[in-house]
Residue, then its C-alpha position, 0 to 999 in steps of 0.5 A: x636611684x633605679x633598680x641598680x646603678x647599671x640600670x641608672x646609667x643605662x636609662x640615662x643613655x636611652x633617654x639621652x637618645x630620645x632627647x637627641x632625637x628631639x623629644x625635649x619633653x624627656x629633658x626633666x627625666x634626663x636630668x633626673x637620671x643624670x643626677x642618680x647616676x652621679x649620686x650612685x657613682x659617688x656612693x659607690x666610691x665612698x663605700x670603697x674608700x673610707x677617706x672619700x666617705x668622710x669627705x662625702x660626709x663633710x660635703x653633704x652636711x655643708x651643702x645642707x647647711x648652705x641650703x638652709x642659709x642661701x634662699x637661691x641654693x635652697x631653691x636649686x636643692x629642691x628642684x634637684x631632689x624633685x627631678x631625682x626622686x620623681x622619675x616615673x612621674x616626669x615620665x608620665x608628664x612626658x606622655x601627657x605633654x605629648x598628647x596636649x601638644x599633638x595635633x587634634x587629629x593625632x591626639x587620640x592616637x597619641x593617647x593610645x600609643x603613649x598610654x600603652x608605652x607608660x602602662x607597659x613600662x609600669x607593669x613590667x618594672x614593677x613585675x621585675x622589682x618584685x620577682x627578677x632576683x628570685x625567678x631569674x637571677x637566682x638560677x643564674x650561674x654568676x658571681x656576686x661581682x657580676x650580679x649588679x651588672x646583670x641585674x641592671x642590664x636585664x632590668x633596663x632590657x625588660x623595661x624597654x621591652x615591656x615599654x615597646x610591647x605596650x606601645x604597640x598594643x596601644x597602636x593595635x587598640x587605636x587601629x581596631x577602634x578606627x576600623x570600627x569607627x569607619x565601618x559604623x560611619x559607612x553603615x550610617x551613611x548607607x542607611x541614610x542613603x537608603x532612607x533618601x531614595x524614592x520607594x520603589x513601585x510595588x511589583x504588579x504581574x502583567x494582565x494578559x486578558x484584554 
């Protein structure tokens, strides 16, 4: 599960939008986050209801026994477990897939863009997981009831902001590399042009004596 159940559901929404807009590489990420969202919902209900908790425990044991006895269900269970436990690796895989499938002339730009986005996301989420509660939430006048909602909302907003900033930095760096490469190419072209020009005749002052 992500930083909080609220964050999990919010990430489901953001990745659904990416998939809906044609980014099919996010399907595995969306699947894993949907599984986590459903699991967090069931666990939250079980925590509040002893009757539901007992039913949930029996269902979990039944599914575990079924996975041991049924090869097909066991395979499906392993896929589900992999998806829900590997959200970040799946996001990285999504970026790598985009790079691999990009046109040759766009591949380097895609590397900078996706690399910047993923780096920004990891750095932002890493900082929030270690400091959000102590640096931000502890200073806000909010009740314990609303704390998970605020925590999840801030985490998602921070993650999206960090990934967007990272992507923009990646694109900026690529632009700088392109300008530098263009200037170098123009300089080399000028040097070649000058080298191919015939040497100029040395200047000789006019002799007025005749």
